[in-house]
C-alpha positions in Angstrom: 175.4 53.3 -133.2 178.9 54.3 -134.0 181.1 51.6 -135.6 184.1 50.5 -133.6 187.4 51.3 -135.2 190.6 49.4 -134.4 193.5 51.6 -133.4 195.1 53.1 -136.5 198.7 53.9 -137.6 197.3 56.6 -139.8 198.9 59.2 -137.6 201.0 59.3 -134.5 199.5 60.4 -131.2 202.2 62.6 -129.6 202.6 64.1 -126.1 205.4 66.2 -124.7 206.4 66.7 -121.1 209.3 69.0 -120.1 209.1 68.3 -116.4 211.2 71.3 -115.2 208.7 74.0 -115.9 205.9 71.9 -114.4 207.9 71.2 -111.2 209.0 74.8 -110.7 205.9 76.7 -111.7 203.0 75.1 -113.4 202.1 72.2 -111.1 200.1 74.8 -109.1 197.5 74.9 -111.9 196.4 71.4 -111.0 194.2 70.4 -108.2 196.8 68.0 -107.0 199.7 65.9 -108.2 197.3 63.0 -108.4 194.9 64.9 -110.6 197.8 65.8 -112.9 198.8 62.1 -113.3 195.2 60.9 -113.6 194.8 63.4 -116.5 197.9 61.9 -118.2 196.5 58.4 -117.7 193.1 59.3 -119.2 194.6 61.3 -122.1 196.9 58.5 -123.0 194.5 55.7 -122.3 191.8 57.0 -124.5 193.9 58.2 -127.4 195.6 54.8 -127.7 192.2 53.3 -128.4 192.2 55.2 -131.7 195.9 55.6 -132.5 198.3 52.7 -132.1 201.5 54.8 -132.8 201.9 56.6 -129.5 204.9 58.7 -128.6 206.2 60.7 -125.6 208.7 63.4 -126.0 210.1 64.2 -122.6 213.1 64.9 -120.4 214.6 62.2 -118.3 212.6 63.1 -115.2 209.4 63.3 -117.2 209.9 59.9 -118.7 210.7 58.4 -115.3 207.4 59.7 -113.9 205.1 58.8 -116.8 206.7 55.7 -118.1 208.6 54.0 -115.3 206.4 55.0 -112.4 203.0 55.6 -113.9 203.3 52.9 -116.5 202.1 54.6 -119.6 202.9 52.3 -122.4 204.0 54.6 -125.2 205.2 52.8 -128.3 208.1 55.4 -128.6 209.8 57.4 -125.8 212.1 60.2 -126.8 214.1 61.9 -124.0 215.6 64.6 -126.2 213.9 67.3 -124.1 216.7 66.7 -121.5 218.8 69.0 -123.7 216.6 71.9 -122.6 217.8 71.2 -119.0 221.5 70.9 -120.1 221.7 74.2 -122.0 220.0 76.2 -119.2 216.9 77.4 -121.1 214.6 79.6 -119.0 211.9 77.1 -117.7 209.2 79.8 -117.8 209.2 79.1 -121.5 207.2 75.9 -121.1 206.2 75.9 -124.7 209.7 75.0 -125.7 208.9 71.4 -124.8 206.0 71.3 -127.2 207.8 73.1 -130.0 210.7 70.6 -129.7 208.3 67.8 -130.0 206.7 69.3 -133.1 210.0 69.9 -134.7 211.1 66.3 -134.2 208.3 64.7 -136.2 208.8 63.2 -139.7 205.3 61.8 -140.3 201.7 62.8 -139.8 200.9 63.4 -136.1 198.5 64.9 -133.6 200.0 66.4 -130.5 197.8 66.3 -127.5 198.2 68.4 -124.4 198.0 66.3 -121.2 194.7 67.9 -120.3 193.1 66.8 -123.6 191.0 63.6 -123.8 190.0 62.1 -127.2 186.9 60.0 -126.5 186.5 59.5 -130.2 189.1 59.4 -133.1 189.5 62.7 -134.9 187.2 63.3 -137.9 188.6 62.0 -141.2 188.9 65.6 -142.5 191.4 66.4 -139.7 193.3 63.1 -140.1 193.9 63.9 -143.8 194.6 67.7 -143.3 198.0 69.2 -143.9 197.6 71.3 -140.7 194.9 71.3 -138.1 194.3 72.6 -134.6 191.5 72.7 -131.9 189.8 75.9 -132.9 190.6 79.4 -134.3 190.8 82.2 -131.7 190.4 85.9 -132.2 191.4 88.5 -129.6 190.9 92.1 -128.8 194.1 94.1 -128.9 193.0 96.0 -125.8 192.7 92.7 -123.9 196.0 91.9 -122.2 195.0 88.6 -120.8 196.6 86.1 -123.2 197.6 87.8 -126.4 199.7 90.9 -125.5 200.5 91.4 -129.2 201.0 95.2 -129.2 203.2 95.3 -126.1 205.2 92.4 -127.4 206.2 93.9 -130.7 206.6 97.4 -129.2 209.2 96.0 -126.8 210.9 94.1 -129.7 211.1 97.3 -131.7 212.4 99.5 -128.9 214.9 97.0 -127.6 216.2 95.8 -131.0 214.8 92.3 -130.7 214.6 89.8 -133.5 211.4 88.5 -135.1 210.9 86.5 -138.3 209.2 88.3 -141.2 206.1 86.2 -140.8 205.4 87.7 -137.4 206.2 91.3 -138.5 203.9 90.9 -141.5 201.0 89.5 -139.3 201.5 92.4 -136.9 201.6 95.1 -139.7 198.3 93.8 -141.0 196.8 94.1 -137.5 195.8 90.5 -137.5 194.1 89.3 -134.3 194.0 85.6 -135.1 195.6 82.6 -133.5 195.1 78.9 -133.2 194.3 77.1 -130.0 196.8 74.2 -129.8 195.1 71.9 -127.3 195.6 69.6 -130.3 197.8 70.5 -133.2 199.2 68.4 -136.1 198.8 67.4 -139.7 200.5 65.7 -142.6 202.6 68.7 -143.7 205.4 68.0 -141.2 207.8 70.2 -143.2 205.6 73.2 -142.5 205.1 72.3 -138.9 208.8 71.7 -138.3 209.7 75.0 -139.9 207.1 76.9 -137.8 208.3 75.2 -134.6 212.0 75.9 -135.4 211.3 79.6 -136.0 209.2 79.8 -132.8 212.0 78.3 -130.9 214.5 80.8 -132.4 212.3 83.6 -131.3 212.6 82.5 -127.7 216.3 81.7 -127.8 217.6 84.4 -130.1 220.4 86.3 -128.2 218.9 89.7 -129.2 215.7 88.9 -127.4 217.2 88.2 -123.9 216.8 91.8 -122.9 213.2 91.9 -124.2 212.2 89.0 -122.0 213.6 90.7 -118.9 211.8 93.9 -119.7 208.5 92.2 -120.5 208.7 90.0 -117.4 205.9 87.6 -118.4 206.9 84.9 -120.9 204.4 85.0 -123.7 204.2 81.3 -124.4 200.7 81.4 -125.9 201.6 84.3 -128.2 204.7 82.6 -129.5 202.9 79.2 -130.0 199.5 80.2 -131.2 199.6 83.7 -132.6 202.9 82.9 -134.5 201.3 79.8 -135.9 198.6 81.9 -137.5 201.3 84.2 -138.8 203.2 81.4 -140.4 200.0 80.0 -142.0 199.1 83.4 -143.5 202.6 83.9 -144.9 202.8 80.5 -146.5 201.3 80.6 -150.0 200.2 76.9 -149.7 197.7 78.0 -147.0 195.6 80.6 -148.7 192.6 78.8 -147.2 192.3 78.2 -143.5 193.6 75.0 -141.9 191.2 72.4 -140.5 189.7 72.8 -137.0 187.9 70.4 -134.7 185.7 73.3 -133.7 184.8 76.5 -135.6 185.3 78.7 -132.5 186.3 78.8 -128.8 182.6 79.0 -127.9 181.9 75.7 -129.7 185.0 74.1 -128.2 183.9 74.7 -124.7 180.2 74.2 -125.2 179.4 70.9 -123.4 177.0 69.6 -126.0 179.4 70.4 -128.9 182.4 68.9 -127.0 180.4 65.7 -126.3 179.4 65.5 -129.9 183.0 65.7 -131.0 184.1 63.3 -128.3 186.6 65.8 -126.9 187.5 67.2 -123.5 190.0 70.0 -122.8 190.6 70.8 -119.1 191.7 74.3 -119.9 192.5 77.0 -117.3 190.7 76.8 -114.0 189.2 73.4 -114.8 192.5 71.8 -113.8 192.1 73.1 -110.2 188.4 72.4 -109.8 187.7 69.8 -107.0 184.5 68.4 -108.6 186.3 67.9 -111.9 189.2 66.2 -110.1 186.7 63.8 -108.5 185.1 63.1 -111.9 188.5 62.5 -113.4 189.4 60.1 -110.7 186.2 58.2 -111.1 186.6 57.9 -114.9 190.1 56.6 -114.7 189.2 54.1 -112.0 186.3 52.8 -114.2 188.0 52.9 -117.7 191.6 52.3 -116.9 191.8 50.5 -113.6 195.4 49.4 -113.9 196.5 53.0 -114.5 194.3 54.1 -111.6 196.0 51.7 -109.3 199.4 53.1 -110.4 198.3 56.6 -109.7 197.0 55.7 -106.2 200.3 53.9 -105.5 202.2 57.0 -106.4 200.2 59.4 -104.4 199.2 57.5 -101.3 195.7 58.2 -99.9 192.7 56.6 -101.6 189.9 59.1 -100.7 186.3 58.0 -101.3 185.4 58.6 -104.9 182.6 61.2 -105.3 179.9 59.9 -107.6 179.9 62.0 -110.8 178.3 61.4 -114.1 180.3 61.3 -117.3 
């Protein structure tokens, strides 16, 4: 039987929520507003069992929803993402909220997406690592689903866009590696802050405005996950790979492997799945009844809970 561990201050559990991209575009990926808030409740409720130092980095509307209305008791609440609304940043770049949260950290942290649940604390090797992420990813340059690497750098070259040398070096070497950032963090906050600042500069650099209009799609995943691999490769301190919770995407989304790690990531279409939404509701009602009641108060109807294991 696993030994119980009291919540630790070894590292900060960090979440970010820039509400404007969610409200304008990305809410549609969730089964319902209730499912979205239930996922927040479960992600926060489980992680705080392991990590006492919890922090939300949000804009004013995001903090109002999650803290004032839903009642998530973060130890720290930072509303600096409100600046993204004030300066008129394109809200299709949802990753700016995450990058801003990374760049604000001064001590060891793990950033969790709101669709990530830590049923167990992270392994000690991750808690002690300079940099870690969920799992490594490798893509086919011909596959234009997530990592449109060739089209991206071609547009940059043709339209005179700006990219840091780390990206250009990674591209010249034809690297097809990235890091899945369902969780990301580590003790080397100087490296993580520099990476996040450079990634933000890629998005906001004046020379790149015409590139984004030509490309149309905002390549959030490419800027966050591919560029992180580029920064790691370029940094002489990271000649060996960072730590990962899982050795591959296949392992991360294998139910047996995920259960062994005590980790759930409701990635992609899982957010919209009605059966998963029912299981999510049942789990929050059982494990975090007070937060469940707040979710129900926010979203009205109390449909009959579908019995679901796990």
